[in-house]
Every structure is written in structure tokens, then in C-alpha cells.
N, C-alpha and C positions, 0 to 999 in steps of 0.2 A: 529400560531394556530387560531388567531382571524379571519383571512381571510378564513381559512378552515371551521371554525364554521359558518361564514356568508354564505359561499357557500352551505354547507349542509342545513343550515336553510332555505335559499331561495328556494332550490329545494323541500324541504319537504312542506313548506308553499304553494308554487305554486301548488303542487299536491293536497294538502288538499283543497285549495280554488277552484281548478278546479272541484274536486269531489263534493264538496258542491254545486257548481253552477249547476252541472248536476242533483243532487238529488232534489234541489229546483225547477229546471225547470220542472222535472217530477211532483213534487207536484203541481206547478202552473197549469200545463195542466190538471191533474186529478181533482183538486179541482174546477177549473173554469168550467170544463165540468159538474160537479155535481151541481154547483150553477146556471148554465144556465137553469136547470129544474124549478127554481123558478121565472125566468124572465117572466114578464107579470102579476105577482101578485102585486096588488096595484101599487106602484111606483118603483118596483124593476126592474132596467134596466141592460143591459149587462155591462154598465160602473160601476154601483154600485157593481155588482158581481165581476168585476175585482178589484175594490178598496178593497172589503172584502178579496179577495184572497191574494192580496199583503200585506195587513195589518197584516195578520196572519203569514206571512213569518218569522219574527223574532222568534216567539215561536217555529216553526218547525225547524228553523236553529239550535236552541239550542238542540232540540231533536235529530236531525240528525248529530250533530257535532261529537260524538264519532265514528259513522260509517264512516263519511267522513275523520276523522283523521286517521283511520286505512288504508282505501283504498288509501288515498292521500299519506301517509307515504310510503306505499308499492310502489306506483307509483314513488315517488321521489327517494327513496333508490334503487328501482329496476332499474331505469334508470341509476343511478350511477354504479350499479353492471354490467348491460348489456354493458356499455361503458368501463368496466374494471377500472373505476376510484377508486372504493373501493379497488380493488386489488393493485393499485398503492399506495394508502394511507397506506395500510397494509405493503407493501414492504418498504415504507419510515419510518416505525417504529410507525405509528399511531395505537394505540391499539383499540380493539373493544369497550372497555369501554370509550375511549376518543370520539369515534364516537357516542356512546350512550349518552354521556353527551351533545354533540352538538344537538342531537335530543331532549334531555330533556329540553334544554333551549327553544326550539321552543314549546315543550309541555307545559311548564309553561306559555308562552305567550298565547297559545291557551286556557289554563284553565282560564286565566284572561279575555279573550275575551268572553268565555262562560258565566262567571259570569256577565259581563257588559250587554251582550245581554239579558240574562235571567232576571236579576233584574232591569236593568235600561231602557230597551227598550220593550221587549216582553210583559210584563204585561200591559203596557199602550196601545200599539198598538192592542193587543188582545181584550181588553175591548172596545176600540173605534170601532174596526171592528164589533163586535156583536151589539153594539148600532147603528152603521150606518145601518146595515142590518135590525134591528128591525124597525128603523124609516121608511125605504122604504117598509117593508112588512105590517106594522100595521099603517093605516092612523090615528087612534085615539090616537096613542102613539107618544109622542115627546121626543126624547132622545138626549142629548148632553153631551160632556165630562165634562162640568163645573157643571151641576146641576142634573145629573142622569136621573131617569125615571119620566115622567110626564103623568098623566092620568086625564081626565075630567069626572066627574059624575054629570050631571045636572049643578047645581050652585056650585058644589064643585070641588076642584082641589087637586089631590094627587101627592105628590112628594116624591120619595125615592132616597136618595143620593147614596146609595149602594145597588145593587141587587146581592144576593148570591144564590147558589144552595139550594135545599131542602126547597124551599118556605120560605126563610128568607129575610127580608129587614132591612136595617140600615139607620138611619137618616130620619125618615118618617115625613113629614109635611102634614097636612090636612087643607086646606083653604076652609071655608064655607062662601058663600055670599047669600044675599037675592035677590029678584027679581029686585031690583034697583041697583044691583052690589055693595051694601054696605057690608063690612065685618061683619059677625055675630059671627064666632068662628074660632080660630086658635088653632090647636092641634099639638103638637110635641111629637113624641115617639122615644126614642133612638133605639128601636128594635121592629120588628113586625114579628110574625110567624103565618102561616096559620093553622087553626084547622079543624078537620074533619066535623064540623057542618056548613061549609061554612061561617065561620067568621074568623076574625083576632084578635090575642091577642097582644095588644100593651103594652109595658113595659117602665117604667120610663117616665110616661106621664105628660106633662105640657100643660094646656089649658088656653087660654085667651078668655074671653067672652066680646063682644062689646055690652053692653046693656046701652042705653042712660039713664041717663047722665053719667053712670059710666062704668069703665072697670075693670073687676075682673079677678083674676088669681087663678087657682086651680092646685094642684099637686096630682097625683095618682101613686101608684106603678104599677098597672095593669088596663087595661080597654079592654073590648071586643068591637070590631068594626065590624058592619055589612056593608060590602061594596061590590062593584061589581068587585073588583080587582081579576081577574082570575089567579089562580096559573099556568095555562097553558101558560099564557102570561109571567109569571115570568121565566118559563123554557126557553123561547126564548132568554131572555137577561141574564139568569143566568151565572155567571162567572165560567167557568170550573176551577177546582183546579189547573190544570197545567198552566192556564193562569194568576194565581196570583203570586205576588212576595213572597219571603220568609217572609218578614215582614207582609204582608197581610195575609198569611197563618197562621202565629203565632197568629195574632190578632183574626182571625176567629176560630181557634182551641180553644183559651181561651174562646171565646163566647160560642161555642158549649158545652164545658165541664162545663162551669159555669151554663149552663141550663140543664145539664144532658143528652145531646145529643151525639150521636156517632160521633167521629171525626176521625175515622180511615182513611177515604178517603183523608182527608186533611193532616193527618200526613204522609201518604205514599207520597203524592205530595211534602210535605216539605222535607222529607229525600231524595227523588229522586232529588230534586233541589240541595241539598248539595252534593250528590254523583256524579252529572253530570260532574263537572270539573275533578274529579279524574278518572272518566270513560274515559274522553277524553285523559288524560295523559297516562292511562294504554293502551288504544288502539294504541297510537302512539309508545309506547315502544314495544308493541307486534310485530311491524313490524321488529324490529331488529333480533329476532330469525328466521323470515322468510327469511331474506336476508343472514344472516351468518350461519344459522343452517342447518337442513336437507334439506331445499328447496332452498339452494343457487345455485344449478345447474339446476333448472327447469327454464322454460321460463317465461317471464314477464306476459303473459296471464294466465299461471297457478297460479302465485302468486296473480294476481288480482282476479281471480275466487275464490281462497281460502279466500282471504281477504274479498271479497264481501259476501261470504257465512257466514263467521264468524261474520261480521258486522251485517248482517241481523239477524243472530241467536241471537246475543247479544241484538239487538233492540227488537225482539219479546220476548225473555226471560225476559228482563227488564220490559216491559210493561205488559206481561201476569202474571208475578209473583206478581206484585203490585195488580192486580185485584183479583188473587187467594188468596192473603193475606187477602183482605177484606172479601172474601166469607168464608174462612176457619179460620178466626181469628188468622192469623199469625201476630206476633208483627210488626207494621208498619216499625220500623227501620230495621228489618231483611229483610222483603219482598222488601223494597225499595233499600237496599244497597247490598244485597247478590250477584246480578249479577256483580256489580262493584268489590266486594271483591274477587269473583271467578276470574275475569279478572286480577286483580292485582296479585293474587296468581299464576295463570298460567304463567303470564309474568315473575314474579320473578323466578319461577322454570326453565323456558326455558332459561332465561338469565344466571342462575347459570350453566346450562349444557354447554352453549357456553363458559363460562369462563374456565370451566374445559377442 
């Protein structure tokens, strides 16, 4: 049975990875064509556009994994069915549930891969990709993965270690120098948020004043800062919620709620990340009814067409419901997980019918 499990597993994995490679190839082509429109602005070259496109691949691989899992599983199991290999297995006494368990082992492996890619790879490459693009598009901004966003304002330098959406910064350092490049003031703020009067509200502020012959330190809960830091620039490097890891999302959700701000967008992203591995598993299991159920006698092309339509439908439903949930105040947990719950329920129902 172990040999049979490995054989089924290799077939399903090959189909899934092949499908994922095709989907990501389409993404690379479409995204790169879109990025080429920015080529020529500042130092944005075709090579930088290609680097940006490739660095965003891990995030999209996680998003497209459920669709690829369904289509790939249909390809693998459909090939076994077309070659009458599944018929031979059934004639040899291998039950449908035993074949399902072999697919489930692969599904568990794929779920682990989705978590690793989403949490350990995608969040870092996504952030670096947007910082790389910002560096090329904005000459007066210097961004690197080690120290965040840097902006110069006369004899002052502004450093934000973390750039979030909604015009929020974290770990802000303000370095002020005199005409002879001697330090005058160092200001650190744990958080900074943009106000409607073209100023920034700094929170948990620590200031160090370099006044000869003494150095003095001050602490303030809040301080208003009048700076040239344009929120439009922040939007360029703002981290999309889907590009954050679950831990980063939780930290930012806590920050938003602690300051009385709406965190629904980030809660939807958080629950979507938790549901993504289960969606991948459900999509792989959904291939079983297509092979052994009412579509067992149709051609491979018909199975793939049906799987592609269902995969695209799931992807669109999953992403659109999250946005609709924000607009219509649907609980983030429900709007983020409902598509996956529906997929699991449909899969379970169809598997029960096969068993009967």
C-alpha cells in the first residue's frame, strides 16, 4: 500500500506543481507587462521590473495554490482514470476511501507548504519587492530591508522602520543636524499617524537634545510633527495586508484597535491566511468526486474545464467576499472563511454520496 500511496502522491503532486507553474507563468507575463509601463521613470529599468515581478511570486503562489491543487489533482487522478489504473486498483480491492487517504496525505503536505510559503517566505519577499520598486521610482527615498524608509528634509533625516497602510508608521527616528553637520536633536517615536491638517502625530516620544555642554533627554506621550513626509509616498511602500505574515497582522491589528481604528481589513487578511491551507486541502479532496462520481465517464478535457471553472469561481468568491465583508460590515472571520467552509461542506457531501 505504501508503494501505491507514493505512486498516487507523485501523480497528484506533479499535476499540482505543473498547474501552479502555468498559473505563475501567466502571472509573470501579465504583471511584467504592467510594470513595463513604469519603465523610464527615475531609475526604474526593465531589470528592476522583472525583479519586482519575481519577488512577488511567493505571495501569489500562496493565493493560487488552492486553484492549482484542484486542477492538478484532477489532472493526476484523471490521468490514472484515463489509463484505467484506478479501475485496476478498484478491482484489486482498493477502496475509494483508501485512494482518498492517499490523496489526503498529499493534501496535508501541500497544506504545510502553503503555510511555509505564506508565513516564512512571501511576507519577506513581498515587502522587499515594494521597497525595491520604491527605491527605483523615488530618487529622494532610500529603502532597504535592514532599516526601512529613509527621507531627507534639509538637514534632517527621517527613518521609519516599518511602513503600514492607512498612513501609519512604526519605529520613527528623526535626526536633526545643524549647518556644520553636528547633531542637534534626536527624536524617536514608537508610532506615527498622519492627520488631516498636514501634520503627523507622534506617540511614545523620546527626545535627546545635544546642547553644549550638556545632553538632555525628554519623554512625551504625544507630539505633533510638521514635516514634508507625503502620505502619497507612504502609499507607494505601504504593506498590503495580504503581504504580511500572520504574526505581523496580529501585531498591527492590536495597534489599530488600541488606537480606536478600524482593523477589519487586517482581520480579513488574518483569517484568510489561516483558512488558506484548509482551502488547499478541500480543493484536492474535491477532485475525488469528479473522478469517481457523476463525471467519471467524461473526458479529461471536460474534467479540467470543470475544475478550472470551479477553481476560478472559488478564487473570485474568496477575494470578493472579503472586500464585501469590509463594505457591509460582515464579521471578518465569516467573510474570510465562508468560501473555505462552503468548499469543505460540498466536498464532504459529495464524498458521502460516493461512499453510498
